[in-house]
C-alpha positions in Angstrom: 20.4 -4.8 -1.2 21.8 -1.4 -0.8 22.3 0.0 2.7 19.8 -2.5 4.1 16.9 -0.4 2.8 13.6 -2.0 2.0 10.7 -0.7 -0.2 7.3 -1.7 0.9 4.2 -2.3 -1.3 1.3 -2.0 1.2 -2.4 -2.5 1.0 -4.7 -0.5 3.2 -8.3 -1.1 4.0 -10.7 1.6 5.1 -12.3 1.1 8.5 -15.0 3.5 7.4 -15.9 1.5 4.3 -14.4 -2.1 4.2 -14.8 -2.2 0.4 -12.2 0.6 0.0 -8.6 -0.4 -0.5 -5.5 1.6 -1.3 -2.2 0.3 -2.7 1.0 2.2 -2.2 4.8 2.1 -2.1 7.0 3.6 0.6 10.4 3.1 2.2 9.1 4.0 5.7 5.9 2.1 6.4 5.2 3.5 9.9 5.5 7.1 8.8 3.4 6.5 5.7 0.6 4.9 7.9 0.7 7.9 10.2 0.3 10.2 7.2 -2.6 8.3 5.8 -4.5 8.2 9.1 -3.7 11.9 9.9 -5.4 12.9 6.6 -2.1 14.2 5.0 -2.5 12.0 1.9 -5.0 13.5 -0.6 -6.2 10.2 -2.1 -7.0 8.5 1.2 -8.1 11.4 3.6 -11.8 10.9 2.8 -11.9 7.2 3.9 -9.8 7.2 7.0 -9.0 5.6 9.4 -7.1 3.0 7.5 -5.7 -0.3 8.7 -2.8 -2.2 7.2 -4.2 -5.2 5.4 -0.8 -6.6 4.2 2.6 -5.5 2.9 5.5 -7.0 0.9 9.1 -5.8 1.4 11.4 -5.6 -1.6 15.2 -4.9 -1.5 15.0 -3.6 -5.1 13.0 -0.4 -5.8 12.5 -1.2 -9.5 10.9 -4.5 -8.7 8.7 -2.9 -6.0 7.5 -0.2 -8.5 6.7 -2.9 -11.1 4.8 -5.0 -8.5 2.8 -1.9 -7.4 1.9 -1.2 -11.0 0.8 -4.8 -11.5 -1.4 -4.7 -8.3 -3.1 -1.5 -9.6 -3.9 -3.1 -12.9 -7.1 -5.0 -13.6 -5.4 -8.4 -13.3 -3.6 -7.3 -10.2 -6.8 -6.2 -8.5 -8.4 -9.5 -9.5 -5.4 -11.3 -7.9 -5.9 -9.3 -4.7 -9.6 -9.9 -4.6 -9.1 -13.6 -4.7 -6.4 -13.6 -2.0 -7.5 -11.0 0.4 
């Protein structure tokens, strides 16, 4: 782990439409949540407010990116649907 920094894969659920989810990656989860709920993120502004459903912290950015990509794939979405 470099400099104690973590990379977070997070899953949001819309409070407006509970069937809407968003998967993202950030190194500052609190700031990113504020941006989503303030409407400053183009892909999520329409469905706000959002609540944090779950997150996973990685110390390796490359692994975090790979896991985010997996979750956004068809098999990753099926995995989430079964477990969330």
